[in-house]
VOBA-1610 file (N, C-alpha, C; in pm, whole numbers, padded with zeros to 5 digits, always signed):
BEGIN
Unk-01304-00916-02230Unk-01226-00959-02113Unk-01284-00895-01986Unk-01303-00974-01882Unk-01355-00919-01758Unk-01253-00825-01695Unk-01300-00718-01624Unk-01209-00618-01569Unk-01145-00656-01436Unk-01149-00782-01400Unk-01086-00826-01276Unk-01039-00970-01294Unk-00954-01013-01203Unk-00908-01152-01206Unk-00882-01199-01064Unk-00879-01327-01045Unk-00854-01384-00913Unk-00705-01410-00897Unk-00646-01356-00790Unk-00503-01378-00767Unk-00478-01479-00656Unk-00577-01503-00572Unk-00562-01602-00465Unk-00628-01731-00507Unk-00547-01830-00539Unk-00598-01961-00577Unk-00581-02052-00456Unk-00692-02096-00401Unk-00691-02166-00273Unk-00597-02285-00273Unk-00531-02300-00159Unk-00445-02416-00137Unk-00501-02493-00018Unk-00420-02575+00041Unk-00461-02656+00156Unk-00490-02565+00275Unk-00610-02579+00334Unk-00645-02497+00449Unk-00633-02575+00580Unk-00531-02655+00591Unk-00510-02734+00712Unk-00457-02645+00823Unk-00447-02703+00941Unk-00397-02630+01058Unk-00249-02597+01047Unk-00184-02650+00943Unk-00042-02621+00925Unk-00017-02473+00904Unk-00114-02404+00846Unk-00097-02264+00811Unk-00167-02177+00914Unk-00095-02134+01013Unk-00152-02061+01127Unk-00134-01910+01111Unk-00226-01837+01170Unk-00217-01691+01173Unk-00136-01649+01295Unk-00005-01639+01276Unk+00084-01599+01386Unk+00071-01450+01414Unk+00055-01372+01308Unk+00049-01226+01323Unk-00073-01183+01403Unk-00188-01242+01375Unk-00311-01216+01450Unk-00346-01067+01454Unk-00332-01002+01339Unk-00370-00861+01322Unk-00292-00766+01415Unk-00172-00805+01453Unk-00084-00716+01529Unk+00004-00641+01429Unk-00045-00527+01383Unk+00014-00459+01268Unk+00116-00351+01305Unk+00156-00343+01431Unk+00243-00233+01473Unk+00367-00282+01547Unk+00460-00346+01478Unk+00584-00391+01544Unk+00668-00273+01592Unk+00759-00300+01681Unk+00837-00193+01745Unk+00961-00152+01669Unk+00999-00229+01565Unk+01121-00195+01493Unk+01115-00251+01352Unk+01196-00197+01261Unk+01196-00246+01122Unk+01241-00392+01113Unk+01193-00460+01011Unk+01229-00598+00980Unk+01184-00697+01087Unk+01089-00656+01169Unk+01028-00750+01264Unk+00918-00829+01195Unk+00838-00761+01115Unk+00727-00825+01044Unk+00717-00769+00903Unk+00719-00858+00806Unk+00688-00822+00668Unk+00554-00885+00632Unk+00484-00824+00537Unk+00363-00886+00484Unk+00368-00876+00332Unk+00300-00968+00266Unk+00307-00974+00121Unk+00173-01014+00062Unk+00150-00970-00060Unk+00026-01003-00130Unk+00046-00980-00279Unk-00049-01030-00357Unk-00049-01013-00502Unk-00177-00942-00542Unk-00166-00845-00632Unk-00284-00782-00688Unk-00273-00779-00840Unk-00386-00763-00907Unk-00387-00760-01053Unk-00397-00617-01103Unk-00346-00593-01221Unk-00359-00464-01288Unk-00395-00491-01434Unk-00502-00429-01479Unk-00549-00452-01614Unk-00473-00366-01714Unk-00433-00425-01826Unk-00376-00350-01937Unk-00448-00394-02064Unk-00429-00319-02171Unk-00493-00354-02298Unk-00439-00484-02356Unk-00323-00528-02308Unk-00267-00654-02355Unk-00293-00769-02259Unk-00371-00745-02155Unk-00402-00850-02058Unk-00357-00811-01919Unk-00392-00894-01823Unk-00358-00864-01685Unk-00209-00881-01657Unk-00158-00795-01568Unk-00027-00815-01508Unk-00048-00820-01357Unk+00050-00874-01286Unk+00032-00904-01144Unk+00146-00844-01062Unk+00109-00770-00960Unk+00207-00704-00874Unk+00217-00779-00741Unk+00336-00829-00712Unk+00366-00888-00582Unk+00442-00783-00502Unk+00391-00746-00385Unk+00454-00645-00301Unk+00487-00704-00165Unk+00595-00654-00106Unk+00631-00690+00031Unk+00647-00561+00110Unk+00577-00553+00221Unk+00575-00433+00306Unk+00639-00464+00441Unk+00717-00369+00492Unk+00763-00375+00631Unk+00656-00307+00716Unk+00597-00380+00807Unk+00485-00325+00883Unk+00525-00214+00979Unk+00651-00207+01018Unk+00692-00099+01108Unk+00667+00037+01045Unk+00708+00054+00921Unk+00699+00183+00854Unk+00598+00187+00741Unk+00538+00070+00709Unk+00449+00057+00593Unk+00524+00078+00462Unk+00655+00066+00464Unk+00736+00085+00343Unk+00728-00039+00255Unk+00718-00018+00124Unk+00725-00128+00029Unk+00873-00155+00004Unk+00922-00265+00057Unk+01064-00294+00051Unk+01102-00377-00072Unk+01001-00434-00137Unk+01027-00513-00257Unk+00898-00524-00337Unk+00912-00523-00469Unk+00795-00547-00554Unk+00840-00606-00686Unk+00756-00690-00741Unk+00784-00756-00869Unk+00656-00752-00952Unk+00669-00711-01076Unk+00556-00711-01169Unk+00576-00826-01268Unk+00472-00905-01286Unk+00482-01022-01373Unk+00358-01034-01460Unk+00368-01120-01562Unk+00251-01143-01648Unk+00188-01280-01624Unk+00234-01349-01519Unk+00173-01475-01477Unk+00167-01477-01325Unk+00095-01576-01272Unk+00084-01594-01127Unk+00173-01705-01075Unk+00282-01733-01146Unk+00373-01839-01105Unk+00443-01804-00973Unk+00472-01907-00897Unk+00536-01889-00767Unk+00672-01821-00779Unk+00741-01839-00891Unk+00876-01784-00905Unk+00880-01633-00887Unk+00770-01564-00916Unk+00771-01419-00901Unk+00759-01379-00754Unk+00685-01457-00677Unk+00678-01434-00533Unk+00813-01461-00469Unk+00878-01568-00513Unk+01012-01600-00463Unk+01109-01488-00498Unk+01099-01434-00619Unk+01186-01322-00658Unk+01164-01202-00567Unk+01039-01174-00533Unk+01010-01061-00444Unk+01071-01084-00305Unk+01063-01206-00255Unk+01123-01238-00124Unk+01274-01220-00129Unk+01337-01272-00233Unk+01483-01261-00243Unk+01527-01117-00257Unk+01450-01037-00331Unk+01481-00894-00343Unk+01471-00825-00207Unk+01368-00859-00132Unk+01350-00798+00000Unk+01466-00830+00093Unk+01507-00956+00093Unk+01620-00995+00179Unk+01747-00921+00140Unk+01768-00903+00010Unk+01887-00834-00037Unk+01882-00685-00006Unk+01768-00623-00032Unk+01753-00479-00008Unk+01769-00446+00140Unk+01712-00530+00225Unk+01716-00502+00368Unk+01841-00560+00435Unk+01918-00638+00359Unk+02040-00699+00411Unk+02013-00781+00537Unk+01903-00857+00530Unk+01870-00948+00639Unk+01836-01083+00579Unk+01858-01187+00656Unk+01824-01321+00608Unk+01681-01356+00644Unk+01628-01289+00747Unk+01491-01322+00787Unk+01431-01213+00875Unk+01303-01178+00851Unk+01229-01100+00951Unk+01176-01198+01055Unk+01120-01147+01161Unk+01065-01238+01260Unk+00943-01310+01205Unk+00858-01239+01133Unk+00736-01295+01078Unk+00719-01247+00935Unk+00674-01335+00846Unk+00635-01298+00711Unk+00492-01346+00691Unk+00399-01251+00673Unk+00257-01282+00666Unk+00205-01275+00524Unk+00116-01367+00488Unk+00055-01370+00355Unk-00083-01434+00364Unk-00152-01439+00251Unk-00272-01521+00246Unk-00231-01666+00220Unk-00330-01752+00196Unk-00301-01894+00178Unk-00303-01937+00031Unk-00283-01841-00059Unk-00277-01875-00200Unk-00167-01976-00227Unk-00180-02047-00337Unk-00088-02157-00364Unk+00056-02110-00379Unk+00076-01984-00422Unk+00213-01933-00435Unk+00282-01929-00298Unk+00203-01902-00192Unk+00260-01885-00059Unk+00266-02016+00022Unk+00219-02123-00037Unk+00231-02253+00030Unk+00314-02351-00052Unk+00372-02300-00161Unk+00453-02384-00250Unk+00590-02413-00188Unk+00651-02520-00231Unk+00783-02559-00179Unk+00888-02453-00208Unk+00885-02392-00327Unk+00984-02290-00361Unk+00974-02170-00267Unk+00853-02135-00228Unk+00834-02025-00132Unk+00888-02065+00005Unk+00860-02187+00044Unk+00912-02237+00173Unk+01065-02234+00174Unk+01126-02270+00063Unk+01271-02268+00054Unk+01325-02126+00065Unk+01260-02033-00006Unk+01306-01892-00006Unk+01289-01827+00130Unk+01193-01875+00208Unk+01165-01815+00338Unk+01216-01901+00453Unk+01305-01992+00423Unk+01361-02080+00526Unk+01417-01998+00642Unk+01380-02033+00763Unk+01426-01961+00881Unk+01331-01853+00926Unk+01236-01815+00841Unk+01136-01715+00878Unk+01017-01785+00944Unk+00946-01711+01026Unk+00820-01760+01080Unk+00708-01718+00986Unk+00646-01814+00922Unk+00542-01783+00824Unk+00406-01777+00891Unk+00331-01674+00858Unk+00199-01652+00914Unk+00100-01641+00798Unk-00021-01692+00817Unk-00120-01696+00709Unk-00254-01641+00754Unk-00318-01565+00665Unk-00453-01517+00691Unk-00551-01632+00697Unk-00660-01608+00768Unk-00768-01706+00768Unk-00834-01707+00630Unk-00901-01815+00598Unk-00966-01830+00470Unk-01067-01718+00445Unk-01055-01655+00326Unk-01151-01551+00282Unk-01166-01440+00384Unk-01054-01397+00446Unk-01059-01294+00549Unk-00946-01194+00524Unk-00964-01100+00428Unk-00856-01008+00390Unk-00812-00914+00501Unk-00895-00897+00603Unk-00857-00807+00712Unk-00732-00855+00787Unk-00704-00985+00779Unk-00582-01038+00841Unk-00456-00983+00775Unk-00470-00933+00654Unk-00355-00876+00581Unk-00391-00734+00535Unk-00454-00661+00625Unk-00518-00534+00589Unk-00420-00429+00538Unk-00299-00426+00589Unk-00207-00318+00554Unk-00162-00328+00408Unk-00125-00447+00364Unk-00081-00462+00225Unk-00201-00454+00131Unk-00318-00502+00175Unk-00440-00486+00096Unk-00471-00338+00078Unk-00454-00261+00184Unk-00479-00117+00178Unk-00382-00048+00083Unk-00255-00090+00085Unk-00158-00032-00007Unk-00198-00055-00152Unk-00236-00176-00185Unk-00274-00205-00323Unk-00398-00125-00364Unk-00489-00104-00271Unk-00606-00020-00300Unk-00565+00124-00324Unk-00473+00174-00243Unk-00422+00311-00261Unk-00354+00328-00396Unk-00271+00232-00429Unk-00200+00237-00557Unk-00297+00253-00673Unk-00403+00176-00670Unk-00501+00183-00779Unk-00584+00311-00773Unk-00631+00345-00654Unk-00720+00460-00641Unk-00647+00593-00666Unk-00527+00605-00611Unk-00455+00732-00622Unk-00379+00748-00754Unk-00353+00636-00824Unk-00261+00647-00937Unk-00303+00564-01058Unk-00305+00433-01043Unk-00325+00343-01157Unk-00456+00370-01231Unk-00563+00396-01156Unk-00693+00413-01219Unk-00705+00542-01302Unk-00605+00627-01297Unk-00607+00749-01378Unk-00568+00723-01524Unk-00512+00605-01549Unk-00449+00580-01678Unk-00516+00465-01754Unk-00510+00474-01885Unk-00543+00362-01971Unk-00411+00293-02003Unk-00385+00183-01936Unk-00252+00121-01939Unk-00241+00030-02061Unk-00141+00054-02141Unk-00130-00018-02268Unk-00074-00158-02252Unk+00032-00174-02172Unk+00099-00303-02167Unk+00183-00314-02040Unk+00259-00423-02030Unk+00344-00449-01913Unk+00440-00333-01888Unk+00508-00287-01991Unk+00608-00182-01973Unk+00546-00053-01921Unk+00430-00020-01971Unk+00359+00100-01924Unk+00323+00084-01776Unk+00269-00034-01741Unk+00233-00061-01602Unk+00356-00053-01511Unk+00467-00111-01556Unk+00589-00111-01476Unk+00635+00032-01444Unk+00634+00118-01546Unk+00678+00257-01527Unk+00587+00331-01428Unk+00458+00307-01439Unk+00364+00373-01349Unk+00383+00325-01205Unk+00401+00195-01187Unk+00420+00141-01051Unk+00551+00188-00991Unk+00656+00187-01072Unk+00785+00237-01024Unk+00772+00381-00975Unk+00706+00464-01054Unk+00693+00605-01018Unk+00615+00622-00889Unk+00508+00545-00873Unk+00426+00559-00752Unk+00501+00513-00628Unk+00561+00394-00634Unk+00625+00338-00515Unk+00755+00410-00482Unk+00842+00422-00581Unk+00978+00471-00554Unk+00987+00623-00545Unk+00901+00693-00619Unk+00912+00840-00621Unk+00802+00909-00542Unk+00708+00831-00486Unk+00600+00895-00411Unk+00568+00821-00281Unk+00521+00698-00291Unk+00470+00631-00172Unk+00575+00617-00062Unk+00692+00562-00095Unk+00797+00542+00006Unk+00865+00671+00049Unk+00870+00767-00040Unk+00957+00883-00019Unk+00885+01013+00014Unk+00761+01027-00030Unk+00691+01155-00016Unk+00559+01143+00058Unk+00481+01042+00027Unk+00345+01033+00082Unk+00349+01017+00233Unk+00275+01105+00302Unk+00272+01098+00448Unk+00169+00995+00493Unk+00193+00936+00610Unk+00106+00833+00665Unk+00076+00868+00811Unk-00048+00858+00850Unk-00082+00883+00990Unk-00008+00785+01081Unk+00006+00660+01035Unk+00079+00560+01113Unk+00223+00604+01139Unk+00281+00678+01047Unk+00421+00720+01056Unk+00434+00861+01113Unk+00338+00902+01196Unk+00341+01037+01254Unk+00345+01144+01144Unk+00276+01116+01035Unk+00260+01210+00924Unk+00392+01246+00856Unk+00476+01146+00843Unk+00593+01156+00756Unk+00591+01036+00663Unk+00682+01032+00567Unk+00688+00920+00472Unk+00748+00797+00539Unk+00727+00679+00482Unk+00790+00559+00537Unk+00943+00572+00546Unk+01007+00626+00444Unk+01152+00642+00449Unk+01194+00731+00565Unk+01123+00841+00585Unk+01157+00934+00693Unk+01131+00871+00829Unk+01026+00792+00839Unk+00992+00726+00965Unk+01101+00627+01005Unk+01149+00550+00909Unk+01258+00458+00939Unk+01386+00533+00972Unk+01412+00641+00901Unk+01532+00723+00929Unk+01529+00773+01074Unk+01414+00817+01119Unk+01402+00865+01257Unk+01431+00752+01356Unk+01385+00633+01323Unk+01410+00519+01412Unk+01560+00493+01427Unk+01633+00489+01315Unk+01776+00459+01320Unk+01854+00570+01387Unk+01813+00695+01369Unk+01880+00806+01437Unk+01860+00794+01589Unk+01737+00765+01628Unk+01707+00750+01771Unk+01784+00633+01830Unk+01794+00523+01757Unk+01867+00407+01806Unk+02016+00439+01824Unk+02074+00508+01728Unk+02216+00546+01739Unk+02240+00639+01858Unk+02148+00731+01881Unk+02161+00822+01995Unk+02154+00746+02127Unk+02066+00647+02133Unk+02056+00565+02255Unk+02184+00486+02279Unk+02242+00433+02170Unk+02365+00356+02181Unk+02481+00446+02228Unk+02485+00570+02177Unk+02589+00665+02219Unk+02573+00699+02368Unk+02451+00720+02410Unk+02426+00756+02551Unk+02463+00642+02644Unk+02439+00518+02601Unk+02473+00402+02682Unk+02625+00387+02692Unk+02694+00412+02578Unk+02838+00400+02576Unk+02903+00509+02660
//
């Protein structure tokens, strides 16, 4: 079995799918811009696929789904989880590549009301932040292990995202605090401004 797999299966590259984000990776507040992507993880029982959704304000992974297929339903599940976790119906922009999962009708239904943005063809830099996260996940953690199966992969990903990346790992973008702490500082500052105005 080859040690890699293709997760982006090209769809229609018409002008319908525009790059609204245009590499503007630093929104001023949470839930302004989310980005999403799929990466593969090799196990001894075959590939599994991680769909992640990141809030670009804090670089926090707000939703993730691990699956054993590339069906659109797993991307839809990740979107629905993100909306529930963040208690919002829509961010201003949701950015992805142009893979068929992100241009499918079910995805359009799940993201109704959102402004969808798409990377240019074969240009991963348009989605650099989520691409960078997936690289970090593999380099800092996943590549240390010989992963036996889906359950093993799930436990490793859960530990990295929920117990390290979002909560402990510092980011230069976040003034050298974790994504959770960076968002916490934002909400504290916002509440203080509201009190001062009142």
